[in-house]
Short mmCIF file of the C-alpha atoms (twelve columns), coordinates in Angstrom:
data_MODEL
# 
_entry.id   MODEL 
# 
loop_
_atom_site.group_PDB 
_atom_site.id 
_atom_site.type_symbol 
_atom_site.label_atom_id 
_atom_site.label_alt_id 
_atom_site.label_comp_id 
_atom_site.label_asym_id 
_atom_site.label_seq_id 
_atom_site.Cartn_x 
_atom_site.Cartn_y 
_atom_site.Cartn_z 
_atom_site.pdbx_PDB_model_num 
ATOM 1   C CA . MET A 1   107.002 71.837 -45.095 1 
ATOM 2   C CA . LEU A 2   105.148 69.173 -47.046 1 
ATOM 3   C CA . ASP A 3   108.045 68.944 -49.507 1 
ATOM 4   C CA . GLN A 4   110.197 67.574 -46.667 1 
ATOM 5   C CA . GLY A 5   107.607 65.076 -45.549 1 
ATOM 6   C CA . LEU A 6   106.629 67.215 -42.553 1 
ATOM 7   C CA . ILE A 7   103.398 68.940 -41.590 1 
ATOM 8   C CA . ARG A 8   103.319 71.996 -39.363 1 
ATOM 9   C CA . THR A 9   100.796 71.760 -36.550 1 
ATOM 10  C CA . ARG A 10  99.997  73.696 -33.414 1 
ATOM 11  C CA . SER A 11  99.795  70.575 -31.259 1 
ATOM 12  C CA . LYS A 12  100.408 66.839 -31.460 1 
ATOM 13  C CA . ILE A 13  97.934  64.466 -29.806 1 
ATOM 14  C CA . VAL A 14  98.512  60.713 -29.766 1 
ATOM 15  C CA . ASP A 15  95.580  58.316 -29.450 1 
ATOM 16  C CA . LEU A 16  96.902  55.330 -27.492 1 
ATOM 17  C CA . ASP A 17  93.504  53.588 -27.234 1 
ATOM 18  C CA . ASP A 18  94.924  51.501 -24.385 1 
ATOM 19  C CA . ILE A 19  98.142  51.059 -22.388 1 
ATOM 20  C CA . MET A 20  99.804  48.228 -24.282 1 
ATOM 21  C CA . SER A 21  102.414 47.511 -21.606 1 
ATOM 22  C CA . ARG A 22  99.579  46.888 -19.127 1 
ATOM 23  C CA . PHE A 23  97.834  44.646 -21.653 1 
ATOM 24  C CA . LYS A 24  101.007 42.576 -22.065 1 
ATOM 25  C CA . GLU A 25  101.623 42.385 -18.304 1 
ATOM 26  C CA . ARG A 26  98.180  40.877 -17.881 1 
ATOM 27  C CA . GLU A 27  98.807  38.488 -20.740 1 
ATOM 28  C CA . LEU A 28  102.007 37.360 -19.017 1 
ATOM 29  C CA . ILE A 29  100.158 36.618 -15.769 1 
ATOM 30  C CA . THR A 30  97.311  34.778 -17.493 1 
ATOM 31  C CA . GLU A 31  99.125  32.911 -20.265 1 
ATOM 32  C CA . GLY A 32  102.674 32.614 -18.881 1 
ATOM 33  C CA . PRO A 33  102.150 29.410 -16.870 1 
ATOM 34  C CA . ARG A 34  100.677 27.671 -19.918 1 
ATOM 35  C CA . GLN A 35  103.094 29.032 -22.531 1 
ATOM 36  C CA . GLY A 36  106.317 28.277 -20.631 1 
ATOM 37  C CA . LYS A 37  109.553 30.015 -19.609 1 
ATOM 38  C CA . LEU A 38  110.933 30.977 -23.017 1 
ATOM 39  C CA . TRP A 39  107.651 32.557 -24.079 1 
ATOM 40  C CA . SER A 40  107.447 34.412 -20.761 1 
ATOM 41  C CA . LEU A 41  111.022 35.704 -21.045 1 
ATOM 42  C CA . ALA A 42  110.362 36.992 -24.548 1 
ATOM 43  C CA . LEU A 43  107.158 38.706 -23.431 1 
ATOM 44  C CA . ARG A 44  108.932 40.344 -20.465 1 
ATOM 45  C CA . ALA A 45  111.509 41.799 -22.863 1 
ATOM 46  C CA . ASP A 46  108.692 43.034 -25.091 1 
ATOM 47  C CA . ILE A 47  106.966 44.648 -22.103 1 
ATOM 48  C CA . ARG A 48  110.132 46.599 -21.269 1 
ATOM 49  C CA . ARG A 49  110.445 47.757 -24.885 1 
ATOM 50  C CA . VAL A 50  106.801 48.828 -25.079 1 
ATOM 51  C CA . ARG A 51  106.995 50.644 -21.745 1 
ATOM 52  C CA . ARG A 52  109.987 52.676 -22.954 1 
ATOM 53  C CA . ALA A 53  108.157 53.560 -26.168 1 
ATOM 54  C CA . GLU A 54  105.044 54.632 -24.248 1 
ATOM 55  C CA . ALA A 55  107.120 56.859 -21.978 1 
ATOM 56  C CA . GLN A 56  108.828 58.503 -24.938 1 
ATOM 57  C CA . VAL A 57  105.548 59.191 -26.724 1 
ATOM 58  C CA . VAL A 58  103.689 60.512 -23.677 1 
ATOM 59  C CA . ARG A 59  106.545 62.834 -22.724 1 
ATOM 60  C CA . SER A 60  107.248 64.178 -26.204 1 
ATOM 61  C CA . TRP A 61  103.722 64.714 -27.548 1 
ATOM 62  C CA . ASP A 62  101.489 67.553 -26.376 1 
ATOM 63  C CA . ALA A 63  98.700  65.271 -25.184 1 
ATOM 64  C CA . ALA A 64  97.617  61.626 -25.138 1 
ATOM 65  C CA . SER A 65  94.080  60.265 -25.370 1 
ATOM 66  C CA . LEU A 66  92.723  56.943 -24.100 1 
ATOM 67  C CA . CYS A 67  89.248  55.419 -24.169 1 
ATOM 68  C CA . SER A 68  89.103  54.121 -20.590 1 
ATOM 69  C CA . HIS A 69  88.762  56.060 -17.330 1 
ATOM 70  C CA . ASP A 70  91.036  53.502 -15.642 1 
ATOM 71  C CA . ASP A 71  93.785  53.870 -18.253 1 
ATOM 72  C CA . VAL A 72  93.596  57.674 -18.100 1 
ATOM 73  C CA . GLU A 73  94.086  57.638 -14.328 1 
ATOM 74  C CA . LEU A 74  96.944  55.138 -14.538 1 
ATOM 75  C CA . LEU A 75  98.773  57.188 -17.161 1 
ATOM 76  C CA . ARG A 76  98.276  60.389 -15.170 1 
ATOM 77  C CA . GLN A 77  99.722  58.730 -12.076 1 
ATOM 78  C CA . THR A 78  102.678 57.333 -14.021 1 
ATOM 79  C CA . TYR A 79  103.440 60.597 -15.857 1 
ATOM 80  C CA . PRO A 80  102.123 63.465 -13.661 1 
ATOM 81  C CA . ASP A 81  103.416 66.155 -16.025 1 
ATOM 82  C CA . ALA A 82  101.706 64.698 -19.103 1 
ATOM 83  C CA . THR A 83  98.411  65.939 -20.503 1 
ATOM 84  C CA . VAL A 84  96.096  62.933 -20.683 1 
ATOM 85  C CA . THR A 85  92.456  63.021 -21.741 1 
ATOM 86  C CA . ARG A 86  89.681  60.516 -22.326 1 
ATOM 87  C CA . VAL A 87  88.048  60.044 -25.717 1 
ATOM 88  C CA . PRO A 88  85.563  57.151 -25.416 1 
ATOM 89  C CA . ASN A 89  85.021  54.425 -27.943 1 
ATOM 90  C CA . VAL A 90  81.598  54.975 -29.463 1 
ATOM 91  C CA . ILE A 91  79.051  52.833 -31.258 1 
ATOM 92  C CA . ASP A 92  76.053  53.773 -33.398 1 
ATOM 93  C CA . ARG A 93  73.905  50.717 -34.106 1 
ATOM 94  C CA . PRO A 94  70.152  50.169 -34.560 1 
ATOM 95  C CA . LEU A 95  68.219  48.774 -31.611 1 
ATOM 96  C CA . LEU A 96  67.083  45.271 -32.539 1 
ATOM 97  C CA . PRO A 97  63.717  43.869 -31.427 1 
ATOM 98  C CA . VAL A 98  63.663  40.974 -29.001 1 
ATOM 99  C CA . ASN A 99  62.703  37.726 -30.697 1 
ATOM 100 C CA . ALA A 100 59.090  36.854 -29.945 1 
ATOM 101 C CA . ASP A 101 60.061  33.201 -29.511 1 
ATOM 102 C CA . ALA A 102 63.280  33.855 -27.548 1 
ATOM 103 C CA . THR A 103 64.132  30.987 -25.227 1 
ATOM 104 C CA . GLY A 104 67.110  32.652 -23.539 1 
ATOM 105 C CA . ARG A 105 69.285  29.736 -24.651 1 
ATOM 106 C CA . ARG A 106 71.050  31.318 -27.634 1 
ATOM 107 C CA . LEU A 107 74.442  32.795 -26.701 1 
ATOM 108 C CA . LEU A 108 76.751  34.870 -28.869 1 
ATOM 109 C CA . PHE A 109 80.470  35.623 -28.771 1 
ATOM 110 C CA . VAL A 110 81.781  38.265 -31.186 1 
ATOM 111 C CA . GLY A 111 85.418  39.297 -31.620 1 
ATOM 112 C CA . SER A 112 88.479  39.034 -33.796 1 
ATOM 113 C CA . LEU A 113 89.714  35.451 -33.627 1 
ATOM 114 C CA . ALA A 114 93.184  36.593 -34.651 1 
ATOM 115 C CA . PHE A 115 93.410  38.379 -31.282 1 
ATOM 116 C CA . ARG A 116 95.010  36.205 -28.581 1 
ATOM 117 C CA . ALA A 117 92.929  37.665 -25.718 1 
ATOM 118 C CA . ASN A 118 89.671  36.742 -27.446 1 
ATOM 119 C CA . VAL A 119 90.709  33.168 -28.221 1 
ATOM 120 C CA . ALA A 120 92.176  32.617 -24.740 1 
ATOM 121 C CA . GLY A 121 88.990  33.880 -23.095 1 
ATOM 122 C CA . LEU A 122 86.778  31.834 -25.391 1 
ATOM 123 C CA . ARG A 123 88.739  28.652 -24.670 1 
ATOM 124 C CA . ALA A 124 88.594  29.251 -20.918 1 
ATOM 125 C CA . PHE A 125 84.826  29.711 -21.189 1 
ATOM 126 C CA . VAL A 126 84.429  26.539 -23.238 1 
ATOM 127 C CA . ASP A 127 86.622  24.492 -20.870 1 
ATOM 128 C CA . GLU A 128 85.218  25.729 -17.568 1 
ATOM 129 C CA . ALA A 129 81.824  27.388 -18.028 1 
ATOM 130 C CA . TRP A 130 80.242  25.705 -21.055 1 
ATOM 131 C CA . PRO A 131 79.941  22.213 -19.481 1 
ATOM 132 C CA . ARG A 132 78.216  23.724 -16.431 1 
ATOM 133 C CA . ILE A 133 75.818  25.652 -18.659 1 
ATOM 134 C CA . ARG A 134 74.983  22.619 -20.788 1 
ATOM 135 C CA . ASP A 135 74.394  20.589 -17.635 1 
ATOM 136 C CA . LYS A 136 71.686  23.064 -16.557 1 
ATOM 137 C CA . LEU A 137 70.536  24.072 -20.058 1 
ATOM 138 C CA . PRO A 138 70.998  21.117 -22.427 1 
ATOM 139 C CA . ASP A 139 69.472  23.062 -25.316 1 
ATOM 140 C CA . ALA A 140 71.832  26.051 -24.945 1 
ATOM 141 C CA . ARG A 141 73.596  27.127 -28.129 1 
ATOM 142 C CA . LEU A 142 76.673  29.272 -28.650 1 
ATOM 143 C CA . ASP A 143 77.570  31.030 -31.898 1 
ATOM 144 C CA . VAL A 144 81.132  32.362 -32.236 1 
ATOM 145 C CA . VAL A 145 81.549  35.102 -34.836 1 
ATOM 146 C CA . GLY A 146 84.901  36.585 -35.802 1 
ATOM 147 C CA . MET A 147 87.596  37.240 -38.347 1 
ATOM 148 C CA . LEU A 148 90.577  34.985 -39.046 1 
ATOM 149 C CA . PRO A 149 90.122  32.054 -36.650 1 
ATOM 150 C CA . PRO A 150 93.340  30.138 -35.933 1 
ATOM 151 C CA . GLU A 151 93.780  26.762 -37.565 1 
ATOM 152 C CA . GLY A 152 91.778  24.055 -35.858 1 
ATOM 153 C CA . LEU A 153 89.514  26.379 -33.851 1 
ATOM 154 C CA . LYS A 154 86.370  25.505 -35.844 1 
ATOM 155 C CA . GLU A 155 86.935  21.789 -35.289 1 
ATOM 156 C CA . GLU A 156 87.783  22.358 -31.623 1 
ATOM 157 C CA . MET A 157 84.553  24.275 -31.034 1 
ATOM 158 C CA . ALA A 158 82.448  21.887 -33.139 1 
ATOM 159 C CA . SER A 159 83.540  19.007 -30.893 1 
ATOM 160 C CA . VAL A 160 81.580  20.594 -28.024 1 
ATOM 161 C CA . GLY A 161 78.600  21.706 -30.094 1 
ATOM 162 C CA . ILE A 162 79.652  25.302 -30.819 1 
ATOM 163 C CA . ASP A 163 79.394  26.897 -34.275 1 
ATOM 164 C CA . VAL A 164 82.171  29.223 -35.508 1 
ATOM 165 C CA . HIS A 165 81.189  31.710 -38.217 1 
ATOM 166 C CA . ALA A 166 84.312  33.207 -39.774 1 
ATOM 167 C CA . ASN A 167 84.737  36.406 -41.781 1 
ATOM 168 C CA . VAL A 168 81.021  37.164 -42.042 1 
ATOM 169 C CA . PRO A 169 79.914  40.266 -44.011 1 
ATOM 170 C CA . SER A 170 77.790  41.527 -41.116 1 
ATOM 171 C CA . VAL A 171 77.425  40.647 -37.434 1 
ATOM 172 C CA . GLU A 172 73.915  42.119 -37.188 1 
ATOM 173 C CA . PRO A 173 72.039  38.913 -38.142 1 
ATOM 174 C CA . PHE A 174 73.794  37.076 -35.312 1 
ATOM 175 C CA . TYR A 175 72.928  39.759 -32.769 1 
ATOM 176 C CA . ARG A 176 69.364  39.653 -34.064 1 
ATOM 177 C CA . GLU A 177 69.094  35.948 -33.202 1 
ATOM 178 C CA . ALA A 178 71.020  36.150 -29.906 1 
ATOM 179 C CA . ASP A 179 69.447  36.169 -26.440 1 
ATOM 180 C CA . ILE A 180 72.661  36.794 -24.463 1 
ATOM 181 C CA . VAL A 181 76.083  38.118 -25.462 1 
ATOM 182 C CA . ILE A 182 79.156  36.832 -23.601 1 
ATOM 183 C CA . SER A 183 82.539  38.493 -23.058 1 
ATOM 184 C CA . PRO A 184 84.742  36.007 -21.159 1 
ATOM 185 C CA . ILE A 185 87.946  38.073 -21.524 1 
ATOM 186 C CA . LEU A 186 90.796  37.315 -19.093 1 
ATOM 187 C CA . PHE A 187 93.345  39.959 -20.095 1 
ATOM 188 C CA . GLY A 188 93.288  43.127 -22.133 1 
ATOM 189 C CA . GLY A 189 93.144  46.901 -22.024 1 
ATOM 190 C CA . GLY A 190 91.020  49.801 -23.169 1 
ATOM 191 C CA . THR A 191 87.319  49.043 -23.607 1 
ATOM 192 C CA . ARG A 192 85.573  46.242 -25.462 1 
ATOM 193 C CA . ILE A 193 83.744  47.312 -28.623 1 
ATOM 194 C CA . LYS A 194 81.861  44.005 -28.552 1 
ATOM 195 C CA . ILE A 195 80.182  45.028 -25.284 1 
ATOM 196 C CA . LEU A 196 79.236  48.479 -26.566 1 
ATOM 197 C CA . GLU A 197 77.864  46.870 -29.711 1 
ATOM 198 C CA . ALA A 198 75.719  44.442 -27.736 1 
ATOM 199 C CA . MET A 199 74.407  47.298 -25.579 1 
ATOM 200 C CA . ALA A 200 73.461  49.309 -28.691 1 
ATOM 201 C CA . TYR A 201 71.743  46.333 -30.316 1 
ATOM 202 C CA . GLY A 202 69.741  45.758 -27.109 1 
ATOM 203 C CA . ARG A 203 71.221  42.435 -26.033 1 
ATOM 204 C CA . PRO A 204 72.056  41.656 -22.370 1 
ATOM 205 C CA . ILE A 205 75.650  40.809 -21.507 1 
ATOM 206 C CA . VAL A 206 77.548  38.481 -19.212 1 
ATOM 207 C CA . SER A 207 81.187  39.479 -18.837 1 
ATOM 208 C CA . THR A 208 84.275  38.962 -16.766 1 
ATOM 209 C CA . ALA A 209 85.419  41.980 -14.778 1 
ATOM 210 C CA . ILE A 210 88.307  42.596 -17.175 1 
ATOM 211 C CA . GLY A 211 85.989  42.200 -20.146 1 
ATOM 212 C CA . ALA A 212 83.757  44.958 -18.767 1 
ATOM 213 C CA . GLU A 213 86.623  47.094 -17.507 1 
ATOM 214 C CA . GLY A 214 86.557  50.816 -18.178 1 
ATOM 215 C CA . LEU A 215 82.869  50.934 -19.161 1 
ATOM 216 C CA . GLU A 216 81.412  51.883 -15.776 1 
ATOM 217 C CA . LEU A 217 78.973  48.970 -15.916 1 
ATOM 218 C CA . GLU A 218 77.016  48.284 -12.758 1 
ATOM 219 C CA . THR A 219 76.611  44.540 -12.338 1 
ATOM 220 C CA . GLY A 220 72.986  43.472 -12.072 1 
ATOM 221 C CA . ARG A 221 71.902  46.672 -13.810 1 
ATOM 222 C CA . HIS A 222 73.858  47.135 -17.057 1 
ATOM 223 C CA . ALA A 223 75.284  43.586 -17.281 1 
ATOM 224 C CA . LEU A 224 76.131  40.595 -15.137 1 
ATOM 225 C CA . VAL A 225 79.832  40.967 -14.310 1 
ATOM 226 C CA . VAL A 226 81.671  38.022 -12.745 1 
ATOM 227 C CA . GLU A 227 85.148  37.047 -11.554 1 
ATOM 228 C CA . THR A 228 85.387  33.314 -12.289 1 
ATOM 229 C CA . MET A 229 84.181  30.931 -14.968 1 
ATOM 230 C CA . ALA A 230 82.040  29.107 -12.412 1 
ATOM 231 C CA . GLU A 231 80.307  32.416 -11.682 1 
ATOM 232 C CA . PHE A 232 80.088  33.035 -15.425 1 
ATOM 233 C CA . ALA A 233 78.123  29.819 -15.887 1 
ATOM 234 C CA . GLU A 234 75.787  30.701 -13.009 1 
ATOM 235 C CA . ALA A 235 75.164  34.156 -14.477 1 
ATOM 236 C CA . VAL A 236 74.361  32.762 -17.921 1 
ATOM 237 C CA . VAL A 237 71.901  30.247 -16.452 1 
ATOM 238 C CA . LEU A 238 70.251  32.959 -14.345 1 
ATOM 239 C CA . LEU A 239 69.903  35.342 -17.289 1 
ATOM 240 C CA . SER A 240 68.775  32.593 -19.624 1 
ATOM 241 C CA . THR A 241 65.898  31.596 -17.353 1 
ATOM 242 C CA . ASP A 242 64.712  35.119 -16.485 1 
ATOM 243 C CA . ALA A 243 63.259  37.048 -19.438 1 
ATOM 244 C CA . ALA A 244 62.343  40.037 -17.261 1 
ATOM 245 C CA . LEU A 245 65.932  40.366 -16.048 1 
ATOM 246 C CA . ARG A 246 67.222  40.145 -19.634 1 
ATOM 247 C CA . ALA A 247 64.879  42.934 -20.685 1 
ATOM 248 C CA . ALA A 248 65.727  45.163 -17.705 1 
ATOM 249 C CA . ILE A 249 69.484  44.804 -18.167 1 
ATOM 250 C CA . ALA A 250 69.286  45.442 -21.900 1 
ATOM 251 C CA . ALA A 251 67.155  48.570 -21.349 1 
ATOM 252 C CA . ASP A 252 69.452  50.115 -18.728 1 
ATOM 253 C CA . ALA A 253 72.556  49.247 -20.752 1 
ATOM 254 C CA . LEU A 254 71.076  50.964 -23.815 1 
ATOM 255 C CA . VAL A 255 70.530  54.186 -21.856 1 
ATOM 256 C CA . LEU A 256 74.142  54.102 -20.628 1 
ATOM 257 C CA . GLN A 257 75.482  53.383 -24.110 1 
ATOM 258 C CA . HIS A 258 73.566  56.258 -25.685 1 
ATOM 259 C CA . ARG A 259 74.692  58.674 -22.977 1 
ATOM 260 C CA . GLU A 260 78.352  57.701 -22.565 1 
ATOM 261 C CA . TYR A 261 79.336  55.779 -25.713 1 
ATOM 262 C CA . GLY A 262 77.292  57.242 -28.542 1 
ATOM 263 C CA . PRO A 263 78.164  59.940 -31.108 1 
ATOM 264 C CA . ALA A 264 77.165  62.741 -28.713 1 
ATOM 265 C CA . ALA A 265 79.689  61.497 -26.142 1 
ATOM 266 C CA . LEU A 266 82.470  61.623 -28.732 1 
ATOM 267 C CA . GLU A 267 81.451  65.142 -29.720 1 
ATOM 268 C CA . ARG A 268 81.610  66.254 -26.069 1 
ATOM 269 C CA . ALA A 269 85.035  64.680 -25.554 1 
ATOM 270 C CA . LEU A 270 86.512  66.301 -28.633 1 
ATOM 271 C CA . HIS A 271 85.011  69.663 -27.670 1 
ATOM 272 C CA . ASP A 272 86.529  69.380 -24.178 1 
ATOM 273 C CA . MET A 273 89.890  68.424 -25.647 1 
ATOM 274 C CA . ALA A 274 89.875  71.432 -27.970 1 
ATOM 275 C CA . ALA A 275 88.821  73.753 -25.149 1 
ATOM 276 C CA . GLY A 276 91.546  72.411 -22.866 1 
# 
């Protein structure tokens, strides 16, 4: 029925990637006090609208896929009659060698700077963790790499000694120079590509719990996962001063990434979906 703008298909599967209503609920909790009542009221209305849309899609399509174990379980609990499956985000990147002269002091943040969760997390890190890190590691350096930074962000970061690199053609040179990758995310959903990318490139990670959510990372083995920005600073200092720990975490994270978030994992998920 192409002439009517329709395509016949045996089944319809929607890829939600994450549960957007949950993402927005977390944003409300984190950003609401700072943004004010009108902003919060508008976001609450948006949450209700998104939740209705999610319900309609999940109930009317044959199946829904998500990238996170946590989101799959939540959707199954919310809609017990729905068919929900997991299709992981995957990354295929070359393993980068560790710099022979690595000092452990070069940090890297990668993410779209047009995305509110990334900018909010970065600012919280800069306000609360960065001064503690610089107090212990005066020669620490942070590079921020991302698309479409909001107006004034470069100047804001420069004022505390942080370089923002916008709209770069490739992130690989920055990973190549980095000793530690940070993911100070305070709200969100799904799984963070930036963490999978760092794992594939062979760079150790410090992340908030929400930043690492859904990736089955074991703290102290695959990354250092923390709850507060004070703990974030402590973890960065620890990792920066312990080359053996950096190497061990990067090695174990690479094994996990290859097994659970590489091309073979996607092939298995799609095969299971087709078989089911």
